[in-house]
N, CA, C and O atoms as a Tinker XYZ file with bonds, in Angstrom:
   204  protein
     1  N     97.268000   76.460000  120.037000    73     2
     2  CA    96.705000   77.810000  120.321000    64     1     3
     3  C     97.884000   78.849000  120.181000    63     2     4     5
     4  O     98.970000   78.669000  120.733000    81     3
     5  N     97.615000   79.860000  119.466000    73     3     6
     6  CA    98.679000   80.869000  119.186000    64     5     7
     7  C     98.789000   81.861000  120.372000    63     6     8     9
     8  O     97.919000   81.907000  121.242000    81     7
     9  N     99.843000   82.620000  120.375000    73     7    10
    10  CA   100.140000   83.580000  121.514000    64     9    11
    11  C     98.981000   84.478000  121.778000    63    10    12    13
    12  O     98.603000   84.670000  122.934000    81    11
    13  N     98.377000   85.062000  120.706000    73    11    14
    14  CA    97.340000   86.009000  120.892000    64    13    15
    15  C     96.128000   85.392000  121.634000    63    14    16    17
    16  O     95.532000   86.052000  122.485000    81    15
    17  N     95.779000   84.189000  121.329000    73    15    18
    18  CA    94.626000   83.549000  121.942000    64    17    19
    19  C     95.023000   83.217000  123.479000    63    18    20    21
    20  O     94.199000   83.369000  124.381000    81    19
    21  N     96.239000   82.789000  123.697000    73    19    22
    22  CA    96.771000   82.514000  125.059000    64    21    23
    23  C     96.693000   83.802000  125.931000    63    22    24    25
    24  O     96.218000   83.823000  127.066000    81    23
    25  N     97.212000   84.872000  125.273000    73    23    26
    26  CA    97.200000   86.169000  126.034000    64    25    27
    27  C     95.812000   86.617000  126.322000    63    26    28    29
    28  O     95.537000   87.057000  127.439000    81    27
    29  N     94.924000   86.532000  125.382000    73    27    30
    30  CA    93.516000   87.022000  125.591000    64    29    31
    31  C     92.872000   86.136000  126.627000    63    30    32    33
    32  O     92.161000   86.663000  127.482000    81    31
    33  N     93.059000   84.863000  126.620000    73    31    34
    34  CA    92.499000   83.925000  127.639000    64    33    35
    35  C     93.029000   84.323000  129.035000    63    34    36    37
    36  O     92.260000   84.392000  129.993000    81    35
    37  N     94.276000   84.569000  129.135000    73    35    38
    38  CA    94.941000   85.035000  130.399000    64    37    39
    39  C     94.473000   86.295000  130.880000    63    38    40    41
    40  O     94.194000   86.410000  132.073000    81    39
    41  N     94.344000   87.331000  130.025000    73    39    42
    42  CA    93.932000   88.672000  130.499000    64    41    43
    43  C     92.466000   88.653000  130.853000    63    42    44    45
    44  O     92.064000   89.419000  131.730000    81    43
    45  N     91.651000   87.848000  130.247000    73    43    46
    46  CA    90.184000   87.784000  130.616000    64    45    47
    47  C     90.127000   87.174000  131.944000    63    46    48    49
    48  O     89.335000   87.628000  132.769000    81    47
    49  N     90.936000   86.129000  132.246000    73    47    50
    50  CA    90.922000   85.514000  133.532000    64    49    51
    51  C     91.331000   86.486000  134.574000    63    50    52    53
    52  O     90.778000   86.467000  135.673000    81    51
    53  N     92.294000   87.358000  134.284000    73    51    54
    54  CA    92.829000   88.266000  135.294000    64    53    55
    55  C     91.883000   89.445000  135.557000    63    54    56    57
    56  O     91.738000   89.851000  136.710000    81    55
    57  N     91.215000   90.026000  134.497000    73    55    58
    58  CA    90.493000   91.219000  134.625000    64    57    59
    59  C     89.017000   91.064000  134.411000    63    58    60    61
    60  O     88.306000   92.032000  134.679000    81    59
    61  N     88.456000   89.925000  133.944000    73    59    62
    62  CA    87.074000   89.722000  133.721000    64    61    63
    63  C     86.620000   89.953000  132.330000    63    62    64    65
    64  O     87.363000   90.467000  131.494000    81    63
    65  N     85.374000   89.569000  132.067000    73    63    66
    66  CA    84.780000   89.519000  130.766000    64    65    67
    67  C     84.710000   90.953000  130.137000    63    66    68    69
    68  O     84.723000   91.109000  128.916000    81    67
    69  N     84.640000   91.933000  130.974000    73    67    70
    70  CA    84.461000   93.334000  130.422000    64    69    71
    71  C     85.659000   93.799000  129.685000    63    70    72    73
    72  O     85.543000   94.792000  128.967000    81    71
    73  N     86.767000   93.206000  129.781000    73    71    74
    74  CA    88.012000   93.550000  129.077000    64    73    75
    75  C     87.992000   93.169000  127.625000    63    74    76    77
    76  O     88.799000   93.652000  126.831000    81    75
    77  N     87.032000   92.267000  127.264000    73    75    78
    78  CA    86.900000   91.787000  125.874000    64    77    79
    79  C     86.696000   92.951000  124.877000    63    78    80    81
    80  O     87.156000   92.910000  123.735000    81    79
    81  N     86.000000   93.965000  125.353000    73    79    82
    82  CA    85.707000   95.135000  124.495000    64    81    83
    83  C     87.047000   95.788000  124.031000    63    82    84    85
    84  O     87.189000   96.178000  122.872000    81    83
    85  N     87.985000   95.888000  124.939000    73    83    86
    86  CA    89.290000   96.496000  124.604000    64    85    87
    87  C     90.141000   95.527000  123.779000    63    86    88    89
    88  O     90.934000   95.975000  122.951000    81    87
    89  N     89.995000   94.193000  123.983000    73    87    90
    90  CA    90.730000   93.241000  123.194000    64    89    91
    91  C     90.423000   93.257000  121.744000    63    90    92    93
    92  O     91.256000   92.898000  120.913000    81    91
    93  N     89.187000   93.685000  121.421000    73    91    94
    94  CA    88.643000   93.724000  120.075000    64    93    95
    95  C     89.360000   94.718000  119.178000    63    94    96    97
    96  O     89.323000   94.604000  117.953000    81    95
    97  N     90.035000   95.728000  119.818000    73    95    98
    98  CA    90.785000   96.768000  119.114000    64    97    99
    99  C     92.230000   96.363000  118.926000    63    98   100   101
   100  O     93.143000   96.948000  119.508000    81    99
   101  N     92.426000   95.304000  118.063000    73    99   102
   102  CA    93.726000   94.802000  117.840000    64   101   103
   103  C     94.158000   95.014000  116.380000    63   102   104   105
   104  O     93.416000   94.680000  115.457000    81   103
   105  N     95.340000   95.560000  116.181000    73   103   106
   106  CA    95.831000   95.790000  114.861000    64   105   107
   107  C     97.118000   94.931000  114.692000    63   106   108   109
   108  O     97.969000   94.916000  115.582000    81   107
   109  N     97.243000   94.261000  113.615000    73   107   110
   110  CA    98.347000   93.359000  113.415000    64   109   111
   111  C     99.690000   94.064000  113.437000    63   110   112   113
   112  O    100.698000   93.465000  113.810000    81   111
   113  N     99.717000   95.373000  113.028000    73   111   114
   114  CA   100.979000   96.104000  113.045000    64   113   115
   115  C    101.200000   96.931000  114.237000    63   114   116   117
   116  O    102.349000   97.161000  114.614000    81   115
   117  N    100.138000   97.410000  114.880000    73   115   118
   118  CA   100.209000   98.346000  116.022000    64   117   119
   119  C     99.920000   97.637000  117.339000    63   118   120   121
   120  O    100.205000   98.195000  118.399000    81   119
   121  N     99.394000   96.494000  117.312000    73   119   122
   122  CA    98.973000   95.751000  118.590000    64   121   123
   123  C     97.651000   96.321000  119.108000    63   122   124   125
   124  O     96.801000   96.748000  118.326000    81   123
   125  N     97.488000   96.322000  120.426000    73   123   126
   126  CA    96.249000   96.738000  121.061000    64   125   127
   127  C     96.300000   98.265000  121.184000    63   126   128   129
   128  O     97.364000   98.823000  121.453000    81   127
   129  N     95.188000   98.933000  120.995000    73   127   130
   130  CA    95.054000  100.371000  121.002000    64   129   131
   131  C     95.170000  100.885000  122.510000    63   130   132   133
   132  O     95.605000  102.011000  122.750000    81   131
   133  N     94.789000  100.071000  123.439000    73   131   134
   134  CA    94.956000  100.531000  124.876000    64   133   135
   135  C     96.409000  100.311000  125.324000    63   134   136   137
   136  O     96.933000   99.197000  125.333000    81   135
   137  N     97.035000  101.464000  125.701000    73   135   138
   138  CA    98.500000  101.360000  126.015000    64   137   139
   139  C     98.831000  100.357000  127.061000    63   138   140   141
   140  O     99.833000   99.653000  126.938000    81   139
   141  N     98.028000  100.258000  128.095000    73   139   142
   142  CA    98.353000   99.302000  129.185000    64   141   143
   143  C     98.245000   97.831000  128.692000    63   142   144   145
   144  O     99.124000   97.011000  128.957000    81   143
   145  N     97.190000   97.540000  127.998000    73   143   146
   146  CA    97.044000   96.169000  127.426000    64   145   147
   147  C     98.130000   95.822000  126.435000    63   146   148   149
   148  O     98.602000   94.688000  126.359000    81   147
   149  N     98.541000   96.911000  125.619000    73   147   150
   150  CA    99.603000   96.689000  124.625000    64   149   151
   151  C    100.893000   96.432000  125.375000    63   150   152   153
   152  O    101.666000   95.584000  124.929000    81   151
   153  N    101.174000   97.076000  126.441000    73   151   154
   154  CA   102.403000   96.813000  127.195000    64   153   155
   155  C    102.408000   95.433000  127.781000    63   154   156   157
   156  O    103.438000   94.760000  127.797000    81   155
   157  N    101.193000   94.978000  128.293000    73   155   158
   158  CA   101.163000   93.600000  128.777000    64   157   159
   159  C    101.389000   92.580000  127.653000    63   158   160   161
   160  O    102.020000   91.547000  127.872000    81   159
   161  N    100.878000   92.867000  126.461000    73   159   162
   162  CA   100.980000   92.058000  125.297000    64   161   163
   163  C    102.413000   91.938000  124.893000    63   162   164   165
   164  O    102.857000   90.842000  124.552000    81   163
   165  N    103.154000   93.002000  124.913000    73   163   166
   166  CA   104.576000   92.926000  124.586000    64   165   167
   167  C    105.340000   92.133000  125.613000    63   166   168   169
   168  O    106.226000   91.363000  125.240000    81   167
   169  N    105.033000   92.285000  126.928000    73   167   170
   170  CA   105.702000   91.522000  127.918000    64   169   171
   171  C    105.439000   90.099000  127.828000    63   170   172   173
   172  O    106.325000   89.269000  128.031000    81   171
   173  N    104.126000   89.762000  127.501000    73   171   174
   174  CA   103.673000   88.333000  127.445000    64   173   175
   175  C    104.455000   87.711000  126.263000    63   174   176   177
   176  O    104.986000   86.609000  126.401000    81   175
   177  N    104.531000   88.391000  125.127000    73   175   178
   178  CA   105.231000   87.801000  123.947000    64   177   179
   179  C    106.655000   87.624000  124.282000    63   178   180   181
   180  O    107.218000   86.603000  123.888000    81   179
   181  N    107.323000   88.536000  124.989000    73   179   182
   182  CA   108.747000   88.401000  125.353000    64   181   183
   183  C    108.901000   87.234000  126.310000    63   182   184   185
   184  O    109.870000   86.480000  126.220000    81   183
   185  N    107.955000   87.077000  127.226000    73   183   186
   186  CA   108.091000   85.899000  128.155000    64   185   187
   187  C    107.921000   84.539000  127.404000    63   186   188   189
   188  O    108.600000   83.558000  127.709000    81   187
   189  N    107.022000   84.525000  126.447000    73   187   190
   190  CA   106.801000   83.320000  125.632000    64   189   191
   191  C    108.132000   82.946000  124.838000    63   190   192   193
   192  O    108.477000   81.775000  124.673000    81   191
   193  N    108.840000   84.025000  124.367000    73   191   194
   194  CA   110.060000   83.753000  123.655000    64   193   195
   195  C    111.153000   83.197000  124.562000    63   194   196   197
   196  O    111.866000   82.273000  124.170000    81   195
   197  N    111.296000   83.750000  125.779000    73   195   198
   198  CA   112.312000   83.346000  126.673000    64   197   199
   199  C    112.070000   82.066000  127.313000    63   198   200   201
   200  O    112.996000   81.282000  127.518000    81   199
   201  N    110.759000   81.795000  127.667000    73   199   202
   202  CA   110.389000   80.558000  128.342000    64   201   203
   203  C    110.129000   79.456000  127.464000    63   202   204
   204  O    109.808000   78.361000  127.925000    81   203
């Protein structure tokens, strides 16, 4: 499972199914369009690299 799928599974578990709508707005170059989700995505990826 790649990082994006792990992140999306984690964030849905934390915030519920309604967050899927915001997760659909993902751009390979810009990330997620929601600033808060994008910040969590960046932190999640950094944690995966360190851990």
